[in-house]
C-alpha positions as CSV (number, residue, x, y, z in Angstrom):
1,M,14.0,-54.8,-24.0
2,A,16.3,-56.4,-21.5
3,N,18.1,-59.3,-23.1
4,E,18.1,-62.3,-20.7
5,S,21.6,-63.3,-21.6
6,S,24.5,-63.0,-19.1
7,N,26.0,-60.7,-21.7
8,D,24.8,-57.1,-21.1
9,R,25.5,-55.9,-24.7
10,P,22.4,-55.7,-26.8
11,L,21.9,-58.4,-29.4
12,V,21.4,-57.2,-33.0
13,L,19.9,-59.7,-35.4
14,V,20.9,-58.7,-39.0
15,T,19.6,-59.9,-42.3
16,L,22.4,-61.2,-44.5
17,T,21.9,-61.2,-48.2
18,G,24.1,-61.1,-51.2
19,G,24.8,-58.5,-53.9
20,G,24.4,-54.8,-53.3
21,H,22.5,-55.4,-50.1
22,H,25.5,-57.2,-48.6
23,L,27.8,-54.3,-49.3
24,Q,25.4,-51.7,-47.9
25,M,24.8,-53.8,-44.7
26,Y,28.6,-54.4,-44.4
27,R,29.2,-50.6,-44.5
28,L,26.4,-50.0,-42.1
29,L,27.7,-52.5,-39.6
30,E,31.2,-51.0,-39.8
31,Q,29.7,-48.0,-38.0
32,L,28.6,-50.2,-35.0
33,S,31.1,-51.3,-32.4
34,E,31.6,-54.9,-31.4
35,S,32.3,-53.7,-27.9
36,D,28.8,-52.2,-27.7
37,F,26.7,-54.9,-29.5
38,R,26.6,-58.6,-30.1
39,F,25.6,-59.8,-33.6
40,A,23.6,-62.7,-35.1
41,Y,22.8,-63.1,-38.8
42,A,19.7,-64.5,-40.5
43,Y,20.3,-65.4,-44.1
44,G,17.9,-66.7,-46.8
45,H,18.5,-70.0,-48.6
46,H,16.8,-71.7,-51.5
47,S,16.8,-75.4,-52.3
48,G,19.7,-76.0,-49.9
49,N,21.9,-73.3,-51.4
50,H,23.4,-71.5,-48.4
51,A,25.9,-69.2,-50.2
52,A,24.9,-66.2,-48.0
53,R,26.1,-68.1,-45.0
54,R,29.7,-67.5,-46.1
55,L,29.5,-63.8,-46.8
56,P,32.1,-61.8,-44.8
57,M,30.8,-59.4,-42.1
58,P,32.7,-56.9,-40.0
59,H,31.6,-58.5,-36.7
60,P,31.5,-62.2,-35.7
61,G,28.2,-63.9,-34.8
62,P,26.2,-67.1,-35.3
63,R,24.3,-67.5,-38.6
64,Y,20.8,-68.9,-39.0
65,A,19.1,-70.1,-42.2
66,M,15.6,-69.0,-43.2
67,H,13.7,-69.9,-46.4
68,Y,14.2,-67.5,-49.2
69,L,10.9,-65.9,-50.2
70,G,11.6,-65.9,-53.9
71,P,11.1,-63.3,-56.6
72,T,8.2,-61.1,-55.6
73,R,7.2,-59.8,-59.1
74,K,8.8,-61.8,-61.8
75,Y,6.0,-64.2,-62.7
76,P,2.2,-63.7,-62.0
77,W,1.8,-67.3,-60.6
78,R,4.6,-66.8,-58.1
79,W,2.1,-65.3,-55.6
80,I,1.0,-68.8,-54.7
81,T,4.5,-70.1,-54.0
82,N,5.5,-66.8,-52.4
83,A,2.6,-67.0,-50.0
84,L,3.5,-70.5,-49.0
85,R,7.2,-69.5,-48.6
86,G,6.1,-66.4,-46.7
87,L,4.1,-68.4,-44.2
88,W,7.0,-70.8,-43.7
89,S,9.4,-67.9,-43.3
90,I,7.1,-66.4,-40.7
91,V,7.1,-69.6,-38.7
92,E,10.9,-69.8,-39.0
93,A,11.3,-66.2,-38.0
94,V,9.1,-66.5,-35.0
95,R,11.0,-69.6,-33.8
96,L,14.4,-67.8,-34.3
97,V,13.4,-64.5,-32.7
98,R,11.7,-66.2,-29.7
99,R,14.9,-68.3,-29.2
100,L,17.4,-65.4,-29.6
101,R,15.3,-62.6,-28.1
102,P,17.2,-59.9,-30.0
103,D,17.1,-56.3,-28.8
104,V,17.3,-55.0,-32.3
105,I,16.4,-56.4,-35.7
106,L,18.3,-54.7,-38.5
107,T,17.3,-55.3,-42.1
108,L,18.2,-53.8,-45.4
109,G,16.1,-53.9,-48.5
110,T,15.3,-57.6,-48.4
111,A,12.0,-59.5,-48.3
112,A,13.2,-61.4,-45.3
113,A,12.6,-58.2,-43.3
114,V,8.9,-58.8,-43.3
115,P,8.8,-62.1,-41.3
116,L,11.7,-61.0,-39.1
117,L,10.2,-57.7,-38.2
118,L,6.8,-59.2,-37.6
119,A,8.3,-61.8,-35.3
120,G,10.3,-59.0,-33.6
121,R,7.1,-57.1,-32.8
122,L,5.9,-60.2,-30.9
123,V,8.9,-60.1,-28.5
124,G,9.3,-56.3,-28.3
125,A,12.5,-56.1,-30.4
126,Y,13.3,-52.7,-31.9
127,G,12.9,-53.1,-35.7
128,V,14.9,-51.1,-38.2
129,F,14.5,-51.3,-42.0
130,V,17.0,-49.5,-44.3
131,E,15.7,-49.1,-47.8
132,S,18.2,-50.0,-50.5
133,L,20.3,-47.2,-52.1
134,T,18.8,-48.3,-55.5
135,R,15.3,-47.2,-54.5
136,V,15.5,-43.6,-55.8
137,V,11.9,-42.9,-56.8
138,N,9.7,-45.2,-54.7
139,L,10.1,-47.7,-51.9
140,S,10.6,-51.3,-52.8
141,L,7.6,-53.7,-52.5
142,T,9.1,-54.8,-49.2
143,G,9.6,-51.1,-48.1
144,K,6.0,-50.2,-49.1
145,L,4.6,-53.2,-47.2
146,L,6.6,-52.4,-44.1
147,Y,5.7,-48.7,-44.3
148,H,2.0,-49.4,-44.5
149,L,2.0,-52.1,-41.9
150,R,4.2,-50.0,-39.6
151,L,6.3,-53.0,-38.7
152,P,9.7,-51.4,-38.2
153,R,10.0,-48.7,-35.5
154,R,12.4,-46.9,-38.0
155,L,12.3,-47.0,-41.7
156,Y,15.3,-45.3,-43.3
157,V,15.6,-44.1,-46.8
158,Q,18.8,-43.2,-48.5
159,W,17.5,-40.4,-50.7
160,A,16.2,-37.2,-49.0
161,H,13.3,-36.6,-51.5
162,L,11.7,-39.9,-50.6
163,R,10.7,-38.3,-47.2
164,T,8.2,-36.1,-49.1
165,R,6.4,-39.1,-50.5
166,Y,6.8,-41.2,-47.4
167,P,6.7,-38.8,-44.4
168,R,7.1,-41.5,-41.7
169,T,10.5,-42.4,-43.1
170,V,13.9,-41.1,-41.8
171,F,16.7,-39.8,-44.0
172,A,20.1,-40.0,-42.2
173,G,22.3,-40.0,-45.3
174,M,23.5,-42.7,-47.6
175,V,25.2,-45.9,-46.4
176,L,27.8,-46.0,-49.2
């Protein structure tokens, strides 16, 4: 997809989350050159808490807030609030992706991948989901959803044996 910006470097929209996902994404982005790509970051926030906004990344770029989807399994009644947050996140993701027109959406092991990759499909962005290193036996709930919906063009796993169970995934080694 040709980005309509005056800058001819492809724009990569990256999900920015805390904890182990942050370290894995940081290491992954260290492999990409700032001279080849431009970067923008979408981060989840909850109740006005924007802590992920301040996380360090190897490349500069603007940061955009999206509603945090909340825990996906912790409490049985959460499906109601998660559904509402999910719908709101889809609206936010569509607005953001339509405005930025990223060439690539790069996500790693976070529920924010679903609305961003869905919105990316609408504008023709190349979607990439990297499953977390902690997913040794199965894909995460997010990974399974993305796998079955076929939202990302590439779904990477960090353990080779997962390819047997999920043949449409790609194993290219571990991020860490």
